[in-house]
Legacy VTK file of the C-alpha trace (Angstrom):
# vtk DataFile Version 3.0
C-alpha trace
ASCII
DATASET POLYDATA
POINTS 121 float
17.231 9.461 1.932
19.140 8.828 -1.260
17.605 6.529 -3.872
20.364 3.955 -3.376
19.512 3.664 0.324
15.754 3.250 -0.131
16.083 -0.350 -1.304
17.389 -1.361 2.109
14.596 0.227 4.128
11.485 -1.524 5.348
8.195 0.058 6.210
6.727 -0.755 9.600
3.795 -3.163 9.338
1.314 -0.525 10.503
2.199 1.542 7.406
2.943 -1.223 4.916
-0.406 -2.987 5.353
-2.680 -0.062 4.430
-0.346 1.077 1.647
0.238 -2.216 -0.110
-2.933 -4.085 0.810
-5.556 -1.450 0.001
-7.294 -3.660 -2.576
-8.022 -6.607 -0.243
-8.874 -4.258 2.611
-11.406 -2.350 0.525
-12.941 -5.597 -0.722
-13.366 -6.852 2.823
-14.800 -3.522 3.955
-17.496 -3.291 1.266
-18.292 -6.948 0.655
-19.428 -7.676 4.202
-21.961 -4.863 4.196
-23.306 -5.876 0.786
-23.671 -9.525 1.845
-25.669 -8.502 4.906
-27.779 -6.137 2.785
-28.708 -8.948 0.387
-29.467 -11.314 3.272
-31.655 -8.679 4.931
-33.596 -8.063 1.716
-34.146 -11.829 1.452
-35.805 -11.804 4.841
-34.903 -12.695 8.373
-34.925 -16.402 7.524
-31.748 -15.877 5.478
-30.005 -14.132 8.367
-29.448 -17.577 9.870
-26.937 -18.097 7.044
-24.777 -15.219 8.311
-22.455 -17.360 10.494
-21.863 -19.770 7.599
-21.073 -16.916 5.240
-18.736 -15.441 7.847
-16.972 -18.814 8.134
-16.642 -18.925 4.346
-15.133 -15.426 4.286
-12.668 -16.391 7.033
-11.692 -19.554 5.122
-11.236 -17.574 1.910
-9.063 -14.989 3.672
-6.947 -17.798 5.183
-6.355 -19.253 1.706
-5.416 -15.817 0.350
-2.987 -15.183 3.223
-1.363 -18.607 2.768
-0.964 -18.068 -0.967
0.537 -14.608 -0.445
2.984 -16.090 2.067
4.045 -18.713 -0.486
4.651 -16.029 -3.123
6.699 -13.959 -0.664
8.852 -16.979 0.190
9.276 -17.957 -3.487
10.047 -14.397 -4.630
11.807 -12.648 -1.719
12.949 -9.804 -3.995
9.317 -8.781 -4.491
7.272 -10.732 -6.989
3.981 -9.235 -7.980
1.315 -11.172 -9.825
2.665 -10.069 -13.203
6.200 -11.268 -12.459
5.097 -14.560 -10.921
2.782 -15.458 -13.798
5.188 -14.250 -16.497
8.018 -16.397 -15.133
5.881 -19.493 -14.583
3.309 -19.401 -17.396
4.778 -17.110 -20.053
4.488 -13.571 -21.353
0.929 -13.867 -22.698
-0.402 -15.086 -19.358
1.478 -12.206 -17.704
-0.296 -9.736 -19.976
-3.675 -11.249 -19.027
-2.781 -10.802 -15.355
-1.664 -7.213 -15.968
-4.937 -6.414 -17.743
-6.997 -8.030 -14.997
-5.100 -6.066 -12.345
-5.806 -2.850 -14.228
-9.524 -3.674 -14.372
-9.430 -4.638 -10.680
-7.879 -1.317 -9.683
-10.400 0.650 -11.746
-13.274 -1.312 -10.167
-11.837 -0.776 -6.677
-11.755 2.980 -7.235
-15.292 2.921 -8.676
-16.646 0.969 -5.702
-14.806 3.227 -3.257
-16.202 6.369 -4.864
-19.731 4.915 -5.045
-19.564 3.871 -1.397
-18.304 7.302 -0.379
-21.131 9.014 -2.277
-23.635 6.595 -0.736
-22.351 7.408 2.760
-22.485 11.149 2.092
-26.078 10.895 0.828
LINES 1 122
121 0 1 2 3 4 5 6 7 8 9 10 11 12 13 14 15 16 17 18 19 20 21 22 23 24 25 26 27 28 29 30 31 32 33 34 35 36 37 38 39 40 41 42 43 44 45 46 47 48 49 50 51 52 53 54 55 56 57 58 59 60 61 62 63 64 65 66 67 68 69 70 71 72 73 74 75 76 77 78 79 80 81 82 83 84 85 86 87 88 89 90 91 92 93 94 95 96 97 98 99 100 101 102 103 104 105 106 107 108 109 110 111 112 113 114 115 116 117 118 119 120
């Protein structure tokens, strides 16, 4: 397709979700296993906390989904964190968000590589 036509295309949800939501998906994938590992090390008495932790994770994910939906409705042309913060809080706050996103992406790659090595071993 020509570059001018690409702006009018939409990805199907089955492709868009893994492409654009890799950071939250990887966090959910690794965090659950690490939480259970820590609870197991603490002993079987702490495993009774597992349903409460699961409820907390579900509540946190619901808040994240609701906030993403609000951003999508407020910025239908595609507002990332940098754009949203820069427009609402100023350029300096936007730079802080950009730096934190960069650190987040580096940490996501580091955790993914470490998890892959751990699974291979």
